[in-house]
VEXVEX-858336 format. One line per 10 residues: number of its first residue (from 1); their letters; for each residue x, y, z of N, C-alpha, C, O. Coordinates in pm, whole numbers, plus 50000, padded with zeros to 5 digits. Atoms other than C-alpha are relative to their C-alpha. Example, Ala and Ser with C-alpha at 12.3 -4.5 7.8 and 13.67 -1.06 7.14 Angstrom:
// VEXVEX-858336
1) AS) 50089 49881 50000 51230 49550 50780 50090 50120 50000 50194 50118 50066; 49918 49881 49994 51367 49894 50714 49923 50109 50073 49974 50220 50090
// end
This chain:
// VEXVEX-858336
1) XXXXXXXXXX) 49901 50086 49940 70165 23174 64489 49931 49871 50041 49828 49873 50108; 50054 50130 49961 70100 22804 64529 50085 49944 50112 50208 49951 50108; 49928 50059 49888 70192 22634 64852 49911 49903 50075 49788 49908 50063; 50069 50087 49905 70097 22363 65097 50072 50016 50132 50194 49999 50140; 49942 49987 49868 70152 22424 65466 49926 49912 50098 49805 49927 50117; 50059 50087 49900 70091 22158 65727 50041 50055 50135 50155 50039 50178; 49967 49935 49874 70072 22345 66056 49978 49909 50121 50031 49935 50229; 50020 50101 49897 69953 22048 66262 49947 49877 49927 49916 49885 49808; 50054 50118 50068 69834 21693 66189 49857 50019 49950 49810 49943 49866; 50142 49982 50034 69480 21832 66157 49973 50126 49919 49859 50149 49878
11) XXXXXXXXXX) 50023 49872 50066 69532 22171 65987 50096 50017 49883 50218 50015 49900; 49922 49989 50123 69649 22214 65627 49954 50124 49924 49835 50147 49906; 50026 49883 50083 69674 22536 65425 50048 49972 49859 50159 49922 49840; 49964 50018 50140 69675 22522 65046 49981 50133 49929 49871 50188 49926; 50006 49876 50076 69758 22831 64844 49974 49969 49853 50044 49888 49793; 50038 50021 50140 69595 22844 64502 50049 50121 49919 50018 50235 49953; 49943 49892 50081 69778 23047 64234 49896 50066 49908 49900 50187 49886; 50095 49952 50100 69489 23082 63989 49863 50029 50063 49808 49944 50133; 50134 49968 49949 69165 23260 64078 49896 49908 49936 49799 49869 50002; 50095 50090 50067 68984 23044 63820 49998 49864 50070 49891 49807 50090
21) XXXXXXXXXX) 49996 50128 49928 69103 22728 63999 49939 50013 50139 49867 49924 50183; 50059 49976 49867 69011 22874 64339 49849 50001 49991 49781 49944 50076; 50145 49991 50016 68661 22949 64210 49934 49865 49968 49814 49851 49988; 50055 50134 50028 68617 22583 64103 49968 49922 50128 49890 49827 50124; 50024 50071 49873 68620 22474 64470 49859 50034 50047 49827 50150 50073; 50143 49982 49970 68253 22425 64557 49977 50015 50151 49916 49929 50215; 50017 49966 49859 68262 22584 64904 49973 50150 50009 50013 50225 49920; 50020 49856 49981 68148 22923 65038 50135 50071 50015 50231 50017 50070; 49878 49919 49995 68410 23196 65008 49990 50102 50113 49887 50166 50132; 49990 49897 49897 68519 23415 65298 50100 50104 49954 50214 50070 49921
31) XXXXXXXXXX) 49911 49889 50035 68667 23755 65215 50054 50057 50131 49978 50116 50209; 49938 49954 49876 68912 23841 65493 50041 50146 49994 50091 50201 50092; 49969 49858 50015 68965 24192 65357 50148 50027 49984 50231 49937 49978; 49864 49951 50021 69278 24396 65314 50061 50037 50134 50000 50108 50213; 49925 49958 49882 69537 24427 65590 50147 50013 49961 50179 50013 49842; 49858 49979 50030 69914 24471 65619 50063 49882 49925 50168 49899 49863; 49947 50117 50069 69968 24119 65478 49945 49981 49859 49992 49895 49785; 50062 50010 50131 69752 24169 65169 49850 49985 50011 49791 50026 50111; 50144 50020 50005 69396 24075 65073 49974 49853 49972 50015 49802 49868; 50014 50145 50005 69289 23716 65132 49856 49956 49983 49765 50010 50046
41) XXXXXXXXXX) 50126 50073 50010 69000 23499 65018 50029 49857 50044 50138 49805 50019; 49978 50138 49960 68955 23153 65168 49872 49919 49990 49761 49972 49992; 50107 50100 49995 68740 22841 65151 50055 49887 50084 50176 49866 50089; 49948 50110 49919 68759 22544 65383 49912 49876 49991 49794 49882 49956; 50067 50130 49998 68667 22178 65408 50038 49932 50131 50155 49933 50171; 49977 50074 49876 68629 21978 65730 49950 49857 49982 49851 49832 49914; 50045 50138 50003 68606 21605 65771 50099 49909 50069 50220 49925 50054; 49917 50098 49930 68738 21321 65985 50108 50067 50086 50220 50016 50096; 49905 49932 49914 68907 21569 66218 50106 50080 49928 50198 50131 49991; 49904 49925 50081 69099 21735 65932 49934 50127 49952 49819 50126 49908
51) XXXXXXXXXX) 50050 49870 50044 69056 22103 65848 50096 50050 49891 50213 50075 49918; 49919 49954 50113 69182 22214 65504 49951 50137 49959 49832 50158 49934; 50032 49863 50037 69194 22584 65420 50064 50029 49864 50185 50018 49848; 49953 49959 50132 69223 22690 65056 50008 50152 50001 49913 50219 50041; 49981 49854 49999 69363 23042 65014 50031 50051 49861 50103 49988 49783; 49965 49927 50122 69374 23283 64723 50026 50144 50042 49940 50208 50102; 49962 49864 49963 69557 23611 64772 49972 50094 49883 50038 50086 49779; 50028 49898 50101 69403 23896 64571 50119 50095 49988 50157 50137 49879; 49883 49913 49992 69695 24109 64682 50083 49945 50115 50033 49931 50227; 49918 50055 49893 69985 23967 64877 50114 50094 50034 50157 50177 49954
61) XXXXXXXXXX) 49887 49924 49949 70259 24120 65081 50122 49971 49912 50144 49856 49874; 49880 50022 50078 70578 24171 64884 50103 49926 50085 50094 49925 50208; 49896 50073 49928 70882 23963 64976 50076 50095 50091 50105 50060 50206; 49926 49902 49919 71064 24275 65100 49919 50041 50122 49973 50053 50232; 50086 49962 49888 70767 24377 65316 49987 49886 50101 49985 49910 50222; 50009 50115 49911 70738 24025 65456 50128 49988 50083 50121 49963 50204; 49873 50007 49927 71110 24023 65549 50007 50110 50107 50051 50085 50219; 49998 49889 49904 71076 24364 65717 49907 49971 50118 49942 50001 50232; 50095 50034 49893 70772 24245 65914 50058 49893 50092 50049 49905 50214; 49941 50108 49919 70947 23927 66028 50116 50053 50084 50128 50018 50201
71) XXXXXXXXXX) 49889 49940 49925 71258 24125 66128 49948 50083 50117 50004 50077 50227; 50058 49918 49893 71043 24367 66329 49942 49913 50110 49957 49944 50228; 50055 50092 49899 70863 24079 66502 50111 49935 50081 50099 49921 50203; 49887 50061 49929 71194 23913 66588 50064 50100 50096 50104 50064 50207; 49938 49896 49915 71330 24241 66726 49920 50020 50128 49978 50040 50235; 50082 49982 49879 71037 24274 66966 50006 49877 50089 49994 49888 50211; 49991 50122 49920 71070 23910 67075 50132 49992 50077 50137 49939 50188; 49867 50010 49940 71441 23945 67154 50043 50128 50072 50159 50143 50110; 49969 49873 49933 71421 24290 67310 50017 49974 50150 49931 49913 50213; 49980 50021 49855 71569 24290 67662 49892 50072 50082 49853 50185 50051
81) XXXX) 50102 49943 49912 71314 24353 67935 50068 50092 50100 50162 50050 50168; 49947 49903 49905 71389 24665 68141 49906 50005 50120 49787 50032 50103; 50087 49995 49882 71260 24649 68499 49942 50140 50020 50008 50240 49993; 50065 49871 49978 71014 24924 68588 50045 50064 50128 49999 50173 50162
// end
């Protein structure tokens, strides 16, 4: 999946679809391992106060699983608080 996400003026995420293209980026690779969201590799570049993170997902969460996770997170956020 290819994407660009600007989360703040200083932080940009770029998703790389091709592993071959990801491997062309001349930066050290960090393997974030496998978790409920998939298996992520990343590389980053810093300069002039800008932090760019390149991501390649070896295995990514399915769309259905992502929707279920988001729904579950929303349910816990909107759950009424019961006094103890």
